[in-house]
N, C-alpha and C positions, 0 to 999 in steps of 0.2 A: 602529573600535572601538565603534564602533555598532554594526554588522551586529551583530559580535559581541553583545552587548549584545541588541538585536531578537532575533533566534536563542534562546537561553538564556530571554529573559522568554519566547515565544512558547512552548520545548519544557518552560517549570516551567509557565507556565498551564494549558497542552497537559497537564499530568502529571498538577496540580488538578482540572482540571476533570475527566479519567477519575478520579480517589480517591472524587472529591463523586459522580459516577453510579453508580459499584458501593460505596457504604454500603450504601445496602439490601439488594444483588444478597449481598455478602457473609454477608447471617444468611439468607440459603437454601441449599438442596443442589444450586443452580449451583455447579459448578466452573471455575477457568480449561478445566484441558484439553475441556472442555465447551466454551466459548465459543469457545476453538484451534478445533475439529474444526465449529462453526458457522458458523465464520469463512472458513474453508477448504475448506466445502464452498459456504457463497454464490461465493468466487472460483472456481471452478473452475464453477458456474451460468452466472457471470454469460460465464464463457468461453465456453460453451455458444451463449448469447444472441446474444455478435457474429458465430461464427463462422453464423453466418444472418443477417447485415445483407443476403444478398444479395437477402435475400425482402421486406424496408424497414429501408433504410439507416437514418433518423430513426430507431426503432421501437428495433433492436438496436442501434446504440450508447446511445441514450439510455438503457435499461435495463438495457446491461452495464455501464455505465456507474454506473448508482446501486444495482445489487445487487453491486456490487465494493465500494463508498464502505460500504454496510452493511458486506459481510464484515470491511474492513479499520479499522473503527469498533472491530467484535469486535476485533479486532488489538488495538485500542490497548486495551479493556479487561478484554480474558483476562492482561497484566501485571499491570493497578491492580484486581484482583479478586487473584489472584496475593499481592500485598504485602497488602494489606489485608487477607487473612481469614487470613493467612496459611496458604492450599493449596495452597500453590508448593513446588516441588519442583525440583531442579536436570534432572532428567528432561521435566518438564513445559516449560520452559523451551529446552531443547534440541529437545524438541520444536513448540513453538510455531515457532521458528528455520525448523522444518526446517518443516512445514507452509507458512509467509509465505512462500517461493522455489517454496514448488510452485506455491499460488494465480496469485501474478507470471509464475512460465513458462507456468499455463495461458491467462493472459488476452494476457500477448505471444505466442505459442505464434498464440491465437486472431487476433491482431490481422497477426499476416507473415502468417497462410490469408488473410487481406482484400487486404492488399498484394498478394501475387503473386499472388490471380485481380485483383487490378487491373494487372497487371506495372510495381507501380512499383517499380522496385530500392530507388533511393534513399531510399525509403520503408519498404522491408526490411530494408538495413542501416541504418538510426537503430530500430527497434522498441523502446519504449518507453512506458507507457501511455499514450497522449490521446484515451482515450476524449471526454474533457467534454468537448476542443478541439475531436474534430471535425467537429461541425454549424458550427463558423462557420470554421474553417481549412482549408485543403486536409489531408489527414491527414500528408499527409507534413510537411508544414511541425509541424503538433501532435509533427509524433515529433521535430522540430529542434530545434522553445521544448523540450522537456521531455528529450535527452538530454542539455542547456547547462545548463537546469539541475538536473538528475541528477550532470554530473562535477563542475559546480559545486557541488555539498554536498562531494560527494566531498575535492575536494579543499581547504572549509573545517576537515573531519573530519578527514582529515590532519594538518592544519598545527596547528586544535589542541589536538591529542592529543599530537604533535612540547613546543607547547608546555607544556605538564601536565610531562611525562616531563621536559625540562630544568630544571624549574622543581626539581624536586624533588633 
């Protein structure tokens, strides 16, 4: 029960922060689709940066993580902007969710290439976005930790939706 309350609090807090962040942005000509485009572009740039880790590992992982993080923040803000400004459309929401997966796939592909270069088959099998942890943990362990966390989230969401549907 406490974990669910913590998760709900986190989600509600993130939505409130995003809504406040786009308050001024909603008064401009910036569209949710523009934020989506910039966000996915930054994720693609992040993938390219990570690809070149063989030239400067620390720089590539840190810079790649930072650029990916900014792109991900824009992904949060585009939905908040769509809701706040009334500029959202169903097609825009579809494009947003699709480009989110494209950006993530590009970064995961770059990480997979890094692991392949290193001959790390286990890490390659566990490839998820572990860029932030890479400077402190071997990339394989970062992938394992993030994979476990991702699957834990999937299970929690399935159980939450099941509980909500059963309550109806």
